[in-house]
Structure formats: C-alpha cells, structure tokens
PDB file as gemmi writes it, atoms N, CA and C in Angstrom:
CRYST1    1.000    1.000    1.000  90.00  90.00  90.00 P 1                      
ATOM      1  N   MET A   1      52.344 225.121  98.463  1.00  0.00           N  
ATOM      2  CA  MET A   1      52.293 226.459  98.923  1.00  0.00           C  
ATOM      3  C   MET A   1      52.735 227.555  97.905  1.00  0.00           C  
ATOM      4  N   THR A   2      53.553 227.013  97.138  1.00  0.00           N  
ATOM      5  CA  THR A   2      53.792 228.055  95.911  1.00  0.00           C  
ATOM      6  C   THR A   2      52.469 228.578  95.260  1.00  0.00           C  
ATOM      7  N   SER A   3      51.929 227.522  94.854  1.00  0.00           N  
ATOM      8  CA  SER A   3      50.770 227.651  94.001  1.00  0.00           C  
ATOM      9  C   SER A   3      49.755 228.819  94.906  1.00  0.00           C  
ATOM     10  N   LEU A   4      49.298 228.266  95.917  1.00  0.00           N  
ATOM     11  CA  LEU A   4      48.660 229.212  96.807  1.00  0.00           C  
ATOM     12  C   LEU A   4      49.053 230.434  96.950  1.00  0.00           C  
ATOM     13  N   GLY A   5      50.184 230.541  97.183  1.00  0.00           N  
ATOM     14  CA  GLY A   5      51.025 232.111  97.233  1.00  0.00           C  
ATOM     15  C   GLY A   5      50.785 232.680  95.967  1.00  0.00           C  
ATOM     16  N   ALA A   6      50.704 232.057  94.699  1.00  0.00           N  
ATOM     17  CA  ALA A   6      50.501 232.841  93.588  1.00  0.00           C  
ATOM     18  C   ALA A   6      48.956 233.368  93.474  1.00  0.00           C  
ATOM     19  N   VAL A   7      48.152 232.242  93.881  1.00  0.00           N  
ATOM     20  CA  VAL A   7      46.794 232.718  93.797  1.00  0.00           C  
ATOM     21  C   VAL A   7      46.574 233.984  94.674  1.00  0.00           C  
ATOM     22  N   GLY A   8      47.302 233.736  96.096  1.00  0.00           N  
ATOM     23  CA  GLY A   8      46.958 234.917  96.894  1.00  0.00           C  
ATOM     24  C   GLY A   8      47.421 236.221  96.604  1.00  0.00           C  
ATOM     25  N   ALA A   9      48.562 236.034  95.687  1.00  0.00           N  
ATOM     26  CA  ALA A   9      48.979 237.474  95.287  1.00  0.00           C  
ATOM     27  C   ALA A   9      48.167 238.026  94.093  1.00  0.00           C  
ATOM     28  N   ALA A  10      47.620 236.996  93.398  1.00  0.00           N  
ATOM     29  CA  ALA A  10      46.789 237.621  92.345  1.00  0.00           C  
ATOM     30  C   ALA A  10      45.480 238.177  92.934  1.00  0.00           C  
ATOM     31  N   LEU A  11      44.957 237.619  93.977  1.00  0.00           N  
ATOM     32  CA  LEU A  11      44.002 238.197  94.608  1.00  0.00           C  
ATOM     33  C   LEU A  11      44.329 239.181  95.393  1.00  0.00           C  
ATOM     34  N   GLY A  12      45.344 239.764  95.692  1.00  0.00           N  
ATOM     35  CA  GLY A  12      45.847 240.850  96.294  1.00  0.00           C  
ATOM     36  C   GLY A  12      45.683 241.978  95.408  1.00  0.00           C  
ATOM     37  N   LEU A  13      45.470 241.754  94.006  1.00  0.00           N  
ATOM     38  CA  LEU A  13      45.178 242.701  92.765  1.00  0.00           C  
ATOM     39  C   LEU A  13      43.570 243.191  92.944  1.00  0.00           C  
ATOM     40  N   VAL A  14      42.934 242.343  93.545  1.00  0.00           N  
ATOM     41  CA  VAL A  14      41.378 242.638  93.498  1.00  0.00           C  
ATOM     42  C   VAL A  14      41.135 243.973  94.185  1.00  0.00           C  
ATOM     43  N   PRO A  15      41.451 244.521  95.259  1.00  0.00           N  
ATOM     44  CA  PRO A  15      41.248 245.809  95.930  1.00  0.00           C  
ATOM     45  C   PRO A  15      41.315 247.109  94.893  1.00  0.00           C  
ATOM     46  N   LYS A  16      42.718 246.893  94.218  1.00  0.00           N  
ATOM     47  CA  LYS A  16      42.796 248.073  93.117  1.00  0.00           C  
ATOM     48  C   LYS A  16      41.974 248.083  91.980  1.00  0.00           C  
ATOM     49  N   PHE A  17      41.766 246.713  91.530  1.00  0.00           N  
ATOM     50  CA  PHE A  17      40.734 246.623  90.422  1.00  0.00           C  
ATOM     51  C   PHE A  17      39.457 247.083  90.822  1.00  0.00           C  
ATOM     52  N   GLN A  18      38.930 246.874  91.984  1.00  0.00           N  
ATOM     53  CA  GLN A  18      37.685 247.420  92.618  1.00  0.00           C  
ATOM     54  C   GLN A  18      37.640 248.727  92.550  1.00  0.00           C  
ATOM     55  N   GLU A  19      38.713 249.190  93.152  1.00  0.00           N  
ATOM     56  CA  GLU A  19      38.620 250.670  93.456  1.00  0.00           C  
ATOM     57  C   GLU A  19      38.789 251.602  91.923  1.00  0.00           C  
ATOM     58  N   ALA A  20      39.484 250.846  90.946  1.00  0.00           N  
ATOM     59  CA  ALA A  20      39.268 251.552  89.386  1.00  0.00           C  
ATOM     60  C   ALA A  20      38.090 251.233  88.849  1.00  0.00           C  
ATOM     61  N   GLY A  21      36.918 250.226  89.473  1.00  0.00           N  
ATOM     62  CA  GLY A  21      35.729 250.173  88.824  1.00  0.00           C  
ATOM     63  C   GLY A  21      35.873 249.082  87.774  1.00  0.00           C  
ATOM     64  N   LEU A  22      36.897 248.304  87.715  1.00  0.00           N  
ATOM     65  CA  LEU A  22      37.195 247.099  86.876  1.00  0.00           C  
ATOM     66  C   LEU A  22      36.325 245.771  87.026  1.00  0.00           C  
ATOM     67  N   ILE A  23      36.067 245.511  88.466  1.00  0.00           N  
ATOM     68  CA  ILE A  23      35.425 244.350  88.415  1.00  0.00           C  
ATOM     69  C   ILE A  23      34.314 244.580  89.728  1.00  0.00           C  
ATOM     70  N   ASP A  24      33.369 243.756  89.835  1.00  0.00           N  
ATOM     71  CA  ASP A  24      32.281 243.880  90.834  1.00  0.00           C  
ATOM     72  C   ASP A  24      32.292 242.518  91.705  1.00  0.00           C  
ATOM     73  N   ALA A  25      31.422 242.382  92.442  1.00  0.00           N  
ATOM     74  CA  ALA A  25      31.552 241.048  93.430  1.00  0.00           C  
ATOM     75  C   ALA A  25      31.434 239.904  92.532  1.00  0.00           C  
ATOM     76  N   ASN A  26      30.389 239.844  91.591  1.00  0.00           N  
ATOM     77  CA  ASN A  26      30.577 238.529  90.934  1.00  0.00           C  
ATOM     78  C   ASN A  26      31.827 238.276  90.535  1.00  0.00           C  
ATOM     79  N   ALA A  27      32.339 239.133  89.719  1.00  0.00           N  
ATOM     80  CA  ALA A  27      33.753 238.801  89.138  1.00  0.00           C  
ATOM     81  C   ALA A  27      34.756 238.241  90.042  1.00  0.00           C  
ATOM     82  N   ILE A  28      34.710 239.063  91.500  1.00  0.00           N  
ATOM     83  CA  ILE A  28      35.583 238.634  92.461  1.00  0.00           C  
ATOM     84  C   ILE A  28      35.168 236.831  92.872  1.00  0.00           C  
ATOM     85  N   ALA A  29      33.846 236.656  92.883  1.00  0.00           N  
ATOM     86  CA  ALA A  29      33.590 235.297  93.261  1.00  0.00           C  
ATOM     87  C   ALA A  29      34.109 234.447  92.168  1.00  0.00           C  
ATOM     88  N   VAL A  30      34.034 234.761  90.877  1.00  0.00           N  
ATOM     89  CA  VAL A  30      34.269 233.720  89.928  1.00  0.00           C  
ATOM     90  C   VAL A  30      35.919 233.703  89.622  1.00  0.00           C  
ATOM     91  N   PHE A  31      36.535 234.773  90.019  1.00  0.00           N  
ATOM     92  CA  PHE A  31      38.026 234.837  90.157  1.00  0.00           C  
ATOM     93  C   PHE A  31      38.608 234.135  91.239  1.00  0.00           C  
ATOM     94  N   THR A  32      37.927 233.936  92.397  1.00  0.00           N  
ATOM     95  CA  THR A  32      38.415 233.356  93.539  1.00  0.00           C  
ATOM     96  C   THR A  32      38.303 231.966  93.431  1.00  0.00           C  
ATOM     97  N   ALA A  33      37.115 231.371  92.914  1.00  0.00           N  
ATOM     98  CA  ALA A  33      36.847 230.064  92.623  1.00  0.00           C  
ATOM     99  C   ALA A  33      37.726 229.527  91.667  1.00  0.00           C  
ATOM    100  N   MET A  34      37.661 230.060  90.660  1.00  0.00           N  
ATOM    101  CA  MET A  34      38.839 229.496  89.507  1.00  0.00           C  
ATOM    102  C   MET A  34      40.312 229.530  89.991  1.00  0.00           C  
ATOM    103  N   GLY A  35      40.574 230.844  90.811  1.00  0.00           N  
ATOM    104  CA  GLY A  35      41.964 230.579  91.181  1.00  0.00           C  
ATOM    105  C   GLY A  35      42.279 229.441  92.482  1.00  0.00           C  
ATOM    106  N   MET A  36      41.200 229.117  93.046  1.00  0.00           N  
ATOM    107  CA  MET A  36      41.473 228.225  94.191  1.00  0.00           C  
ATOM    108  C   MET A  36      41.513 226.845  93.414  1.00  0.00           C  
ATOM    109  N   CYS A  37      40.639 226.613  92.513  1.00  0.00           N  
ATOM    110  CA  CYS A  37      40.721 225.397  91.705  1.00  0.00           C  
ATOM    111  C   CYS A  37      42.043 225.187  90.962  1.00  0.00           C  
ATOM    112  N   TRP A  38      42.518 226.329  90.354  1.00  0.00           N  
ATOM    113  CA  TRP A  38      43.764 225.989  89.726  1.00  0.00           C  
ATOM    114  C   TRP A  38      44.966 226.300  90.356  1.00  0.00           C  
ATOM    115  N   SER A  39      44.888 226.305  91.555  1.00  0.00           N  
ATOM    116  CA  SER A  39      46.100 226.643  92.426  1.00  0.00           C  
ATOM    117  C   SER A  39      47.169 225.648  92.226  1.00  0.00           C  
ATOM    118  N   GLY A  40      46.779 224.357  92.247  1.00  0.00           N  
ATOM    119  CA  GLY A  40      47.831 223.377  92.264  1.00  0.00           C  
ATOM    120  C   GLY A  40      48.478 222.761  91.075  1.00  0.00           C  
ATOM    121  N   TYR A  41      47.952 223.366  89.838  1.00  0.00           N  
ATOM    122  CA  TYR A  41      48.143 223.027  88.539  1.00  0.00           C  
ATOM    123  C   TYR A  41      49.372 222.051  88.537  1.00  0.00           C  
ATOM    124  N   LEU A  42      50.440 222.690  88.096  1.00  0.00           N  
ATOM    125  CA  LEU A  42      51.660 222.162  87.782  1.00  0.00           C  
ATOM    126  C   LEU A  42      52.590 221.365  89.111  1.00  0.00           C  
ATOM    127  N   SER A  43      52.483 222.192  90.036  1.00  0.00           N  
ATOM    128  CA  SER A  43      53.215 221.866  91.389  1.00  0.00           C  
ATOM    129  C   SER A  43      52.640 220.701  91.989  1.00  0.00           C  
ATOM    130  N   THR A  44      51.290 220.717  92.027  1.00  0.00           N  
ATOM    131  CA  THR A  44      50.764 219.250  92.861  1.00  0.00           C  
ATOM    132  C   THR A  44      50.689 218.126  91.740  1.00  0.00           C  
ATOM    133  N   HIS A  45      50.303 218.213  90.764  1.00  0.00           N  
ATOM    134  CA  HIS A  45      49.944 217.343  89.912  1.00  0.00           C  
ATOM    135  C   HIS A  45      51.440 216.591  89.260  1.00  0.00           C  
ATOM    136  N   THR A  46      52.335 217.246  89.150  1.00  0.00           N  
ATOM    137  CA  THR A  46      53.602 216.771  88.413  1.00  0.00           C  
ATOM    138  C   THR A  46      54.175 215.940  89.616  1.00  0.00           C  
ATOM    139  N   ALA A  47      54.471 216.519  90.902  1.00  0.00           N  
ATOM    140  CA  ALA A  47      55.028 215.815  91.829  1.00  0.00           C  
ATOM    141  C   ALA A  47      54.291 214.785  92.251  1.00  0.00           C  
ATOM    142  N   MET A  48      52.912 214.943  92.512  1.00  0.00           N  
ATOM    143  CA  MET A  48      52.156 213.972  93.257  1.00  0.00           C  
ATOM    144  C   MET A  48      52.269 212.612  92.122  1.00  0.00           C  
ATOM    145  N   LEU A  49      52.090 212.665  90.821  1.00  0.00           N  
ATOM    146  CA  LEU A  49      51.869 211.697  89.769  1.00  0.00           C  
ATOM    147  C   LEU A  49      53.301 211.039  89.588  1.00  0.00           C  
ATOM    148  N   ASP A  50      54.405 211.938  89.723  1.00  0.00           N  
ATOM    149  CA  ASP A  50      55.680 211.347  89.610  1.00  0.00           C  
ATOM    150  C   ASP A  50      56.156 210.600  90.556  1.00  0.00           C  
ATOM    151  N   SER A  51      55.625 210.932  91.842  1.00  0.00           N  
ATOM    152  CA  SER A  51      55.846 210.152  93.135  1.00  0.00           C  
ATOM    153  C   SER A  51      55.329 208.845  92.974  1.00  0.00           C  
ATOM    154  N   LEU A  52      53.993 208.733  92.613  1.00  0.00           N  
ATOM    155  CA  LEU A  52      53.260 207.479  92.484  1.00  0.00           C  
ATOM    156  C   LEU A  52      53.698 206.700  91.153  1.00  0.00           C  
ATOM    157  N   GLY A  53      54.579 207.257  90.196  1.00  0.00           N  
ATOM    158  CA  GLY A  53      55.009 206.315  89.144  1.00  0.00           C  
ATOM    159  C   GLY A  53      53.875 206.528  88.138  1.00  0.00           C  
ATOM    160  N   TYR A  54      53.265 207.560  87.872  1.00  0.00           N  
ATOM    161  CA  TYR A  54      52.217 207.718  86.973  1.00  0.00           C  
ATOM    162  C   TYR A  54      52.274 209.110  86.268  1.00  0.00           C  
ATOM    163  N   ARG A  55      53.625 209.574  85.924  1.00  0.00           N  
ATOM    164  CA  ARG A  55      54.130 210.770  85.468  1.00  0.00           C  
ATOM    165  C   ARG A  55      53.248 210.882  84.109  1.00  0.00           C  
ATOM    166  N   LYS A  56      52.849 209.864  83.535  1.00  0.00           N  
ATOM    167  CA  LYS A  56      52.220 209.765  82.134  1.00  0.00           C  
ATOM    168  C   LYS A  56      50.969 210.414  82.186  1.00  0.00           C  
ATOM    169  N   LEU A  57      50.270 210.326  83.303  1.00  0.00           N  
ATOM    170  CA  LEU A  57      49.092 210.734  83.600  1.00  0.00           C  
ATOM    171  C   LEU A  57      48.800 212.467  83.665  1.00  0.00           C  
ATOM    172  N   THR A  58      50.071 213.087  83.860  1.00  0.00           N  
ATOM    173  CA  THR A  58      49.933 214.476  84.341  1.00  0.00           C  
ATOM    174  C   THR A  58      49.514 215.208  83.346  1.00  0.00           C  
ATOM    175  N   GLY A  59      49.289 214.904  81.863  1.00  0.00           N  
ATOM    176  CA  GLY A  59      48.410 215.681  81.092  1.00  0.00           C  
ATOM    177  C   GLY A  59      46.962 215.641  81.270  1.00  0.00           C  
ATOM    178  N   LYS A  60      46.723 214.460  81.430  1.00  0.00           N  
ATOM    179  CA  LYS A  60      45.088 214.354  81.953  1.00  0.00           C  
ATOM    180  C   LYS A  60      44.531 214.913  83.160  1.00  0.00           C  
ATOM    181  N   ALA A  61      45.496 214.850  83.868  1.00  0.00           N  
ATOM    182  CA  ALA A  61      45.179 215.535  85.303  1.00  0.00           C  
ATOM    183  C   ALA A  61      44.846 217.033  85.215  1.00  0.00           C  
ATOM    184  N   ILE A  62      45.981 217.600  84.348  1.00  0.00           N  
ATOM    185  CA  ILE A  62      45.952 219.047  84.183  1.00  0.00           C  
ATOM    186  C   ILE A  62      44.676 219.564  83.213  1.00  0.00           C  
ATOM    187  N   ILE A  63      44.345 218.675  82.185  1.00  0.00           N  
ATOM    188  CA  ILE A  63      43.038 218.736  81.755  1.00  0.00           C  
ATOM    189  C   ILE A  63      41.907 218.717  82.424  1.00  0.00           C  
ATOM    190  N   ALA A  64      41.879 217.625  83.247  1.00  0.00           N  
ATOM    191  CA  ALA A  64      40.713 217.508  84.227  1.00  0.00           C  
ATOM    192  C   ALA A  64      40.560 219.033  85.195  1.00  0.00           C  
ATOM    193  N   HIS A  65      41.889 219.307  85.715  1.00  0.00           N  
ATOM    194  CA  HIS A  65      41.865 220.564  86.492  1.00  0.00           C  
ATOM    195  C   HIS A  65      41.498 221.792  85.760  1.00  0.00           C  
ATOM    196  N   THR A  66      41.617 221.954  84.688  1.00  0.00           N  
ATOM    197  CA  THR A  66      41.404 223.166  83.655  1.00  0.00           C  
ATOM    198  C   THR A  66      39.654 223.000  83.692  1.00  0.00           C  
ATOM    199  N   ILE A  67      39.188 221.827  83.335  1.00  0.00           N  
ATOM    200  CA  ILE A  67      37.684 221.772  83.373  1.00  0.00           C  
ATOM    201  C   ILE A  67      37.121 222.094  84.461  1.00  0.00           C  
ATOM    202  N   GLY A  68      37.763 221.658  85.495  1.00  0.00           N  
ATOM    203  CA  GLY A  68      37.177 221.680  86.984  1.00  0.00           C  
ATOM    204  C   GLY A  68      37.416 223.218  87.320  1.00  0.00           C  
ATOM    205  N   GLY A  69      38.298 224.102  86.914  1.00  0.00           N  
ATOM    206  CA  GLY A  69      38.183 225.492  87.140  1.00  0.00           C  
ATOM    207  C   GLY A  69      37.181 226.214  86.347  1.00  0.00           C  
ATOM    208  N   LEU A  70      36.995 225.830  85.083  1.00  0.00           N  
ATOM    209  CA  LEU A  70      35.972 226.536  84.294  1.00  0.00           C  
ATOM    210  C   LEU A  70      34.649 226.240  84.978  1.00  0.00           C  
ATOM    211  N   PHE A  71      34.458 224.979  85.452  1.00  0.00           N  
ATOM    212  CA  PHE A  71      33.187 224.676  86.002  1.00  0.00           C  
ATOM    213  C   PHE A  71      33.051 225.518  87.475  1.00  0.00           C  
ATOM    214  N   ALA A  72      33.998 225.485  88.053  1.00  0.00           N  
ATOM    215  CA  ALA A  72      34.166 226.401  89.475  1.00  0.00           C  
ATOM    216  C   ALA A  72      33.736 227.833  88.984  1.00  0.00           C  
ATOM    217  N   GLY A  73      34.164 228.502  88.171  1.00  0.00           N  
ATOM    218  CA  GLY A  73      33.868 229.888  87.702  1.00  0.00           C  
ATOM    219  C   GLY A  73      32.381 229.886  87.312  1.00  0.00           C  
ATOM    220  N   ILE A  74      31.897 228.912  86.487  1.00  0.00           N  
ATOM    221  CA  ILE A  74      30.424 228.970  86.025  1.00  0.00           C  
ATOM    222  C   ILE A  74      29.621 228.865  87.293  1.00  0.00           C  
ATOM    223  N   SER A  75      30.019 227.930  88.265  1.00  0.00           N  
ATOM    224  CA  SER A  75      29.064 227.529  89.277  1.00  0.00           C  
ATOM    225  C   SER A  75      29.123 228.878  90.328  1.00  0.00           C  
ATOM    226  N   ALA A  76      30.322 229.394  90.539  1.00  0.00           N  
ATOM    227  CA  ALA A  76      30.327 230.501  91.376  1.00  0.00           C  
ATOM    228  C   ALA A  76      29.456 231.747  90.844  1.00  0.00           C  
ATOM    229  N   HIS A  77      29.504 231.892  89.471  1.00  0.00           N  
ATOM    230  CA  HIS A  77      28.803 232.978  88.915  1.00  0.00           C  
ATOM    231  C   HIS A  77      27.227 232.855  89.119  1.00  0.00           C  
ATOM    232  N   TRP A  78      26.654 231.620  88.805  1.00  0.00           N  
ATOM    233  CA  TRP A  78      25.435 231.245  89.043  1.00  0.00           C  
ATOM    234  C   TRP A  78      25.015 231.052  90.466  1.00  0.00           C  
ATOM    235  N   ILE A  79      25.727 230.587  91.360  1.00  0.00           N  
ATOM    236  CA  ILE A  79      25.641 230.865  92.849  1.00  0.00           C  
ATOM    237  C   ILE A  79      25.218 232.313  93.256  1.00  0.00           C  
ATOM    238  N   PHE A  80      26.036 233.119  92.716  1.00  0.00           N  
ATOM    239  CA  PHE A  80      26.218 234.478  93.098  1.00  0.00           C  
ATOM    240  C   PHE A  80      24.934 235.094  92.453  1.00  0.00           C  
ATOM    241  N   VAL A  81      24.374 234.973  91.247  1.00  0.00           N  
ATOM    242  CA  VAL A  81      23.304 235.311  90.818  1.00  0.00           C  
ATOM    243  C   VAL A  81      22.084 235.030  91.619  1.00  0.00           C  
ATOM    244  N   LEU A  82      21.905 233.577  92.035  1.00  0.00           N  
ATOM    245  CA  LEU A  82      20.928 233.191  92.840  1.00  0.00           C  
ATOM    246  C   LEU A  82      20.990 233.877  94.265  1.00  0.00           C  
ATOM    247  N   ILE A  83      22.082 234.052  94.941  1.00  0.00           N  
ATOM    248  CA  ILE A  83      21.999 234.572  96.132  1.00  0.00           C  
ATOM    249  C   ILE A  83      21.517 235.988  95.847  1.00  0.00           C  
ATOM    250  N   SER A  84      22.199 236.860  94.906  1.00  0.00           N  
ATOM    251  CA  SER A  84      21.674 238.079  94.813  1.00  0.00           C  
ATOM    252  C   SER A  84      20.318 238.263  94.513  1.00  0.00           C  
ATOM    253  N   ILE A  85      19.334 237.318  93.904  1.00  0.00           N  
ATOM    254  CA  ILE A  85      18.175 237.380  93.783  1.00  0.00           C  
ATOM    255  C   ILE A  85      17.412 237.035  95.011  1.00  0.00           C  
ATOM    256  N   LEU A  86      17.907 236.531  95.816  1.00  0.00           N  
ATOM    257  CA  LEU A  86      17.191 236.174  97.197  1.00  0.00           C  
ATOM    258  C   LEU A  86      17.262 237.674  97.952  1.00  0.00           C  
TER     259      LEU A  86                                                      
END                                                                             
C-alpha cells in the first residue's frame, strides 16, 4: 500500500506539470506505466523474498523490476504513438 501511495502522490503532480506545459499525454502514459511497474520495488520484494527464505535474490528481483519498468515505459510510448496515428 505504501508503494502505491507513493506512486499515487507522484501522479498527483501531473495536473500541475500539465498546466505549466511541462508534459503531454505521451509523457503521462510513460510516467504512469513506469510508476505502476516500479511501485512495489523494495517493500514488495524484500518482504516477500525474506518470508520465503530467499532474501539473497532481492537484488536480482530489483534488477528485473527495473528492466520491467523501462520496458513498460517504452511500450507505453509506442502504444500511445500507434493509437495517436489511428
């Protein structure tokens, strides 16, 4: 819940950035995709892997999460571009 709350708070800044002309709809799509993927970083992986007895895999899980977030952002960008073309 804490992780999703942090992402929600970050997304709460979007309207102010949009009013200032700092971001557009594409940036919001990318920001949201990456935020949703990265929302569970430390709180989820550390607690889950520790409870399963695999705390040593936390670093690898975080690296995988990082790569997943980057791919989420890239995918969101290209999906937005494709939808905009249609």
